[in-house]
N, C-alpha and C positions, 0 to 999 in steps of 0.2 A: 710582781708575778700575777696578781689579780688583773691588773690592767692589760697585761700581755694576753691573758686568757680571753678577755672581752674583745681584744683586738683580733685575735685569731678567729673567734666566733663570728665576728662581724665580717671578716674576709670570707669565711666559709659560707655564710648565708648569702653574701653578695654573689659568690661564684655559683651557688645552687640556683639563685634567682635567675641569673642570666642563662644558665644551662636550660632551665625549664622554659624560659621565654623563647630560646632558640628552638627547642623541640616543639613547642606549640606552633611556632611559625612554620616548621617543617610539616606538621600535620595539616595545617590550613592549605599549604601548597599541594600536598598529596591529595586532599579531598576537594580541590577547587573545581572539579568538573561539575557542570550543570546537570540537572535532572535529565534534560534532553540528550546530552552527550552520553550519559550512562545508559539511558534507554536505547539510544541508537546502537551502542556497542552490544548490548544484550540481544536485541532483535537481529542484528547483523550476524552475530555468532550462531543463533538458532537457524537463521536462513542458510548460512554456509554449511552447517551440519546436515541440513536436509538433503544435500547433494550426495550424501553417502548412502541414501536409500532411494529405491525406485518407486516408492508408493506415492510420492508427492505430486504425481500427475495422473493418478488413477481415476479421477473424476472427470477428466477432459475427454469427451467423445472424439473419435478420430475425424469426424466431420469438420471440426474446428480447424484442422490443418489443411483442408482443401477449400480454398477461397471460393472457387466456382460452385462446388456442390453446396457449400454452406449458404452462399448468397441465394441460391435457388430454393433451398429448403426453408429459410426463414420467411420467405414471401407467403408461404401457405401453412406454416406450422408455428404454434406458440410454445411448444413443449420446452424448448431450450431457454426461452426467455423466462417462462414461469419457474423453471427449476432454479436458475441462477438468481432471480430476484427473490426467491424464497430463502436463499442462503445468505443470512444476515449476520453481520459481526458488530457487536457493541463493544466499544473500548473507551476508557478514560486514559488519555495520553498527555504527557507533558509537552509544552511548546517552548519557544525560546526564552520567555520570561518566567519559566518554571511553573506557570499556571496550568492546572489540569483542565482539559476540555473533553467533552463527550462527543464521540463520533460514531455514527451508524453507517456502515458501509455495505454495499451490494456490488454485484458485477453486472454491467449492461452489455449483453452479448452483441447487440446491434451497433452500438457506438464503440465497442472495443475498449472500454475503459471502466474505471471504478467509480460508481456513483455513491455520493455520501450526503448525509444530513449533519449539520452542525450549527450550534447557536452563534458561532463566530462567523462573521462575513468573510474573513480571510484566514486561511490556514496555509502555512508554508508547504512547499513540495516535500521537504524533508519529513515533516510530521505525517503527511498523508502517505508517504512512501513506507513509513514504519507500520502504519495500519494495513497497507496493502500487502506487505510481507507477511503479516500475521494472518491476513485473510487467505492468501494462497496456501499457507501451511495448514491452516485450520480445515479448509475445504479441499485440500489436495488438488490444486490447480495451478501449480507453480509456473507453468508456461504462460499464464496470463500476465505474469509480471515481466514487463519488457524493458525495464531500465537497463540499457546496454552496458553502462559503466559498472553497475553492481554485478551484473551477470558475468562480465569479463573478469572481475575480481575472483570469481569462483570457477573460472575456466569452463564456463557453460554458456551456450547461446540457445535461447528458446527459438524453435522454428517460427514462432509467431513474430519474432523480431524482424526477420527478413521480409515477412509480409508487410509489416508496418513501414519499413524503410521503402519498400516498393511503392506503397500508397503515397508516401511523401514525395517520392520522385515524380510520380504521375500527377501531382498537384501543380497545375500551371501557375497558381498564385504564390507558390512558395519561393521566396527570394533568397533562401539560404543556398549556399554553394552545394551543388548536387554531387560533388565528388565523394563526400562522406557525410552521413547523417547520423547523429547520435539519437537513437530511439529512447523515448522516455515514456513513462506511464501517463495515461490520460485520466484526469479526475474531473468528474461532473458534479457540480454543486446542485443539490435538489432542494435546498431550503433549510429552515430551522428544524430542530428536533420535534417541535409540536406538529409539524407538517407530516411527520411519518406516522403511518398507521398500518397495522397488520391487515386491516379490513379494506384498505384501499385497493381498488381494482387496477391491475397493471394495464397501463395504456401505452401502446407503441408510439414512439415519436414519429411524426409524419415526415417523410422526406421523399425524394424522387426515386429512391431505390426500393421503397416499400409500398405495397398496395394499401389503400385505405380500408378495403373490405376484402374478405376472403371469398374467392369464387369456387363454388362446388358444382361438379357435374351432376346432372339429373340422376344418372346411374348410381353415383356415390350417395346422393341424397336418399334414394330409395333403400339402399343398403342400411343406412343409418336408421330409417323407420322400421326396418325389419329386425 
């Protein structure tokens, strides 16, 4: 009788051991998502929820939707550049290897993209997209986010996407088929975190579409003095 008891106890412990082992395996499978995947899902959920409210474009001036008027305005006025370069987002975000990296992001109105500082020389598009989504939600400028695939998932198309697609079609050096172009966000790397400073004077990137100096009429100059 005593031997039978030990035998049944052994069988019981054996069964319990394997049941626990099975449950532990199930838990590992259930929580096998990487930090980046979990982060992606969280940000994507917040981004999708933003389409239920109309406030998330409230900081974009109507001039941004008119390419001609905006291109004329930025030649003589720095207000829009100053405003958006002062809107700064700091984030620690996970990347593919689950390492947390520090990113500082701004929006460059002239280049039509998100400018960022990071100590890593390479940051994947997915990671930068996560920060860009947080940027447009934080500063209520969602139409600056022009990743067409993500916007289509939310049944919304930013008017700025069509402008970007038209620019791509007008680019003679673009070898991609012009029948359909998937618009993606533009990211501009500005250097390492140590290069960033609140005290840095904003300098406009020189290109053929921008004047190196601002021309002021004599009449306007006199008004400034008065």
